[in-house]
N, C-alpha and C positions, 0 to 999 in steps of 0.2 A: 310202235311195237310195245306190247305189254310185257313187263319184266316180272317173272315169277318170283313171289316172295319166298325166302328160305323156309323150309319146312320146320315146323315145331312139333316135337313129340310130347304129347300130354299123357303121362303115365298115372293111372289111378289104381292103387291097391284097394281091395274090398273084401271084407269078411262079414257076411250076414248083414249087408247094408241095402238089400233089395230095393226098397222104395227110394231111399236117399240116392242110391247110385243111378237109378233111372232118371231122377230129377236132375242130377248133375249132367248126365249125358244129354238130356233135353236142353239144358241151359247152354251147352256148348254149341247147339245148333245156331244160336244167335250171335256167335262171335263175328266181329267185323273183319278180323284177320282170318282169311279163309284157307291159307296154306298150312294145314296142320293135320296130324293123325292122332288117334286116341288108342292107347293100349290099356285095356282093363286086365288087371291081374286078380283073378278070383282066388283068394287065399284059403282054399278048403271050406268054402261056405256050405252050409246045410239048409239054406232057406230058398234054394232054387234060383239064386242070383244069376248063375252062369247061363241057365236056360233063358232067362229074361233078357240078358245081354244078346244072346244069339238071335232072339226074335226082334230086337230093336232095329228099326230101319233108319240108319243115320245118313245124312247128306255128306258126311266126311268119312274118311277111311277109319274103320273101327276094327280092332283086333282083340280077340279074347285069349288070354293065357290062363290056363287052369293049373293050380297046385293041388295035389291029391290030399294033402293035410294042411292044417293051419300052421304056417311057418313064422308069422309075424310080419309087421309092416316093412322092416328093413330088408328082409329076404325078398318079399314081394316086389318092392321097388327096384331092387337090384336085378331081379329076374326080368322085370318089365324093361329095364334099360337095355338089356341084351337085344331086344327086338326094335329098339328105337332107330329110325332112319333119319331123323331130323338133325340139323346143325345145332338146334337149340332144344333144351329139355325142360319141362316143368312137371313136378309131382303134385297132383291134386289129391286131397282126401275125398273119399266117396261121398261125404256129406257137404262138400263145398258147393257154393253157388257163385260162380264167377260172373262179374259184370260183363255185358256184351263187348265192351272195348278192352277187356283185361289183356288179352294176348297182344292186341295192336299197341296198346299203351306201353306195355313192358318191352315189346320188341323194338319199338321206336326209340325208347330211352336207351336200350342197350346198344343200338346202332349209333347213337350220338356219342356214346362213351366207349370207344374202342379199347380204352385202358382197363375197363372193368370186365369181369367174367360172369357177373350175375346182377340181377336187379330185383328188388323186393319192395313191397308196398304195405300200406296200412290195410287192416282187415278187421272184420267184426266177428266175434264169437258170441252168438246169442245176442244179448243186449250190449255187451262190452266191446268198446272200440279199442283196438290196439294200434296206436299211431305209428310205432316204430321210432326210428331216429336216424340221422345221417350216419353214413358208414364210418366206423372207427374200429380198427382191429383191437385197440386197447380197451375200448368199452365192451367189445364182444367177449373179452376174457373175463370181464366182471360179471356179465349176465347175458342170457340169451334174449335177443330182440328181433330175430329174423325167422319168419315162418318157413316151413318146408316148401310151400307153394310159391317159389320164386323162379323166375326164368333164368337159366344159365346156359353158357356155351357148353356144348356136349364134351368138347375136348378137355374142359377143366374139371369135370365131375370125377371125384376120386372113389365114389362108391360109399354106401352107408355101412357103418360098422354093425355087423349082424349079431354081435354079442351084446349090444345094448338094448335094454327093454324100454328105456326112456331117454330123453335128450338126444335122440338120433339126429335131429336137425341142428342143435347147437354144436354137436360133435362134427357134423359135416362142414358147417361154416368155419369152425375153428381150424379144421384140417386144411380147408382151402386157403384160409388166411395165412397159415403157416407155410403154404406153398407159394405164396405171393399173390394170390387172387384178392381182388377187392370188389366191393359191391356198390350199387347205386340205389339210393332210397327214393321211392315215390310216395309222398305224403298223402296220396289219395287212396281212399278205400276201394280196392279193386275186387274183393271177394268177401264172402261171409261164410261162416261155418255154423252148422246146426248144433244145438246142445242135445246130445243123445246119449243115454245111458249105455255104456259099453262101447262108445265110439272111440276113434283114435285120438280125437282132440279133447283134452281136459284142461281145466284152468282152475287153480286154487286162488281165491281172493287173498290179497296181501295180508289181511288181518289174521288169516290162518297161520301164516309163517311167523307172525310176531307174538302169538300167544305163548305164555310160559308153560308148555306142555309138561316139562319135568316136574312142575308142582302138582299137576293133575294125576300123575302116575300112569298115563297112557298117551298114545298119539294115534291119530287117524291113520289107517293103513295107507291111504293115498299119499299122505305127507311123509310117512316112513319110506315109501318107495321113491318119492321125489328126492329126499335127502340122500338115500342110498345111491341112486344113479347119478345124482349131481356130484357126489364125492368121486365116483368112478371116472366120470368125464374130467373132473378137475385133476385127478391124479394122472390120467392119460396125457393131458396137455400141460402137466407141471404147473398148474395154477394153485397158488397158495390158498388154503382153506380160510 
């Protein structure tokens, strides 16, 4: 007798990511773990993304949720979660390229570790490999090292803080850790992200953070935003500056 694998809900928020989104949906066709659904949340796109999703013929269950106006990634992810039917949930960026065995590998690891509520992996952003590190709640309070695209048990998900414009993933894992959740690290690269202007995923090289900007009399806007929201998250979780 064939035992049905527990359903995984893959939630993809998208704002004007047309081509990237279709590429992501096509890449999911090759997943070796077949018991999953995909929920695309169109976050007020103006590039015809929603219509392209409606025309996409998927071999898996595909649902489209449309927001009338652009509300931001946190709102879109939370809205998608409302429609999730799976025992497990993973949030993918629209520009993500998951490896064919990503869901299978993550699910298998989570099954091995019943004490854990989520599993995360290494990933690549453009040319840069982010290896991650073994789970440590103490280290997590020092710096973010877990990407949003991690498989978690649905019952453990606390929701994204919709007031945050950055560090929503760091805040999520900190909140879960404070509630007693722990994660499992897979040192294997299981997905990659595209470098796209205006995309959800951004990365600032470490040298940018180390430069003495106070001597220059200005600071790049992205770095200002980074430090602003980093401070907000640290204050929320009572982390010393």
